[in-house]
Structure formats: structure tokens, C-alpha cells
C-alpha positions in Angstrom: 76.4 -46.3 -3.4 79.2 -46.3 -5.9 82.4 -44.2 -5.3 85.3 -43.1 -7.4 87.5 -45.3 -5.3 85.4 -48.4 -6.2 85.5 -47.3 -9.9 89.3 -46.9 -9.9 89.8 -50.3 -8.1 87.5 -51.9 -10.7 89.5 -50.5 -13.5 92.8 -51.3 -11.9 92.6 -53.5 -8.7 96.4 -52.8 -7.9 96.2 -49.0 -8.4 97.7 -47.1 -5.4 96.4 -43.6 -5.0 95.0 -41.0 -2.6 91.7 -39.5 -3.2 90.5 -36.7 -1.1 86.7 -36.5 -0.4 85.9 -38.7 -3.3 86.6 -35.8 -5.5 88.0 -36.8 -8.9 90.0 -33.6 -9.2 91.9 -34.6 -6.0 93.6 -37.8 -7.1 97.2 -38.4 -6.3 98.7 -41.6 -8.0 101.3 -43.3 -5.9 104.2 -45.8 -6.4 104.2 -45.7 -10.2 100.6 -46.4 -10.7 99.7 -45.3 -14.2 97.1 -42.7 -14.0 93.6 -43.6 -15.1 91.9 -41.0 -17.4 89.1 -39.1 -15.6 86.7 -39.8 -18.3 87.3 -43.5 -17.8 86.8 -43.2 -14.1 83.6 -41.2 -14.5 82.2 -43.7 -17.0 83.1 -46.5 -14.9 81.5 -45.0 -11.8 78.3 -44.5 -13.7 78.3 -48.1 -15.0 78.7 -49.5 -11.5 75.9 -47.2 -10.2 73.6 -48.3 -12.9 74.4 -52.0 -11.9 73.9 -51.1 -8.4 70.4 -49.4 -9.0 69.3 -52.2 -11.3 69.9 -54.8 -8.5 67.9 -53.1 -5.7 65.4 -55.8 -5.8 68.2 -58.3 -4.7 69.3 -56.1 -1.8 65.5 -55.7 -0.8 64.9 -59.5 -0.9 68.0 -60.4 1.0 66.8 -58.5 4.0 63.4 -60.2 4.0 64.5 -63.8 3.4 64.2 -66.0 6.6 67.7 -67.1 7.7 69.0 -70.2 6.2 68.2 -72.3 9.2 64.6 -71.5 9.0 64.5 -72.0 5.3 66.0 -75.5 5.7 63.5 -76.3 8.4 60.6 -75.3 6.3 61.9 -77.2 3.4 62.6 -80.4 5.5 59.0 -80.3 6.8 57.7 -79.7 3.2 59.6 -82.7 2.1 58.6 -85.0 4.8 54.9 -83.9 4.4 55.1 -84.8 0.8 54.8 -81.2 -0.6 57.4 -81.3 -3.2 55.1 -79.9 -5.8 55.9 -76.4 -5.0 53.0 -75.7 -2.7 54.7 -76.0 0.6 55.6 -73.5 3.2 59.0 -73.0 2.2 58.0 -72.2 -1.5 55.1 -69.9 -0.2 57.6 -67.9 1.9 60.2 -67.4 -0.7 57.6 -66.7 -3.6 56.0 -64.0 -1.5 59.3 -62.2 -1.1 60.2 -62.6 -4.7 56.7 -61.4 -5.8 57.0 -58.4 -3.4 60.5 -57.4 -4.9 60.0 -58.5 -8.5 63.0 -58.4 -10.9 62.3 -55.6 -13.2 
């Protein structure tokens, strides 16, 4: 989920401010930080949210991939069994997840 705080920090990583309840109308700019136009903050938040939404498949895949130790073990066994032609267990396991959560 994207917040106004993230949008502001994306626009100006060194910005200092207080934001109450993620309400764009409750920003106090601190220590001489140049205020960012509300329209720019709203636009950046929308852009970040779109990127986040478009990458849902990546988040879904990440939770289902076996841990790296398991992956390396499968890959090792595939290699020692001579299955480097993309038909081994490692490839099958990863492909199943990529197919389940296809990039749109």
C-alpha cells in the first residue's frame, strides 16, 4: 500500500515534515524543507500505487518460492543427474509458481 509519506520521500528523500493520519491537508514542513505541491504528492502517490498494483504477481510468487537452500539443493540434484535441459525438479518447481502467478 502506498502512503503520502512514501510519495513525499520519493519526491524528496531529505524532506522533513509531519503528516497527521496520512492526510495531505495536515502536512507541516520542518527545518526549512521546501513544500511540495499537493498535486505533485497526489500524482506521485497514484504513480507508486499503480506500480505496486502492477507488481502483485511478484509479491505472490515470493511467498511461494521455496527457500534458497531448497532451490539450490534441487538445482544441485538436477545438475548431478544430468538434467540441465530445463526438465529437472528445480525448473518444474519454479515454473509452476511463475505459471500460477503470470506476469500480466
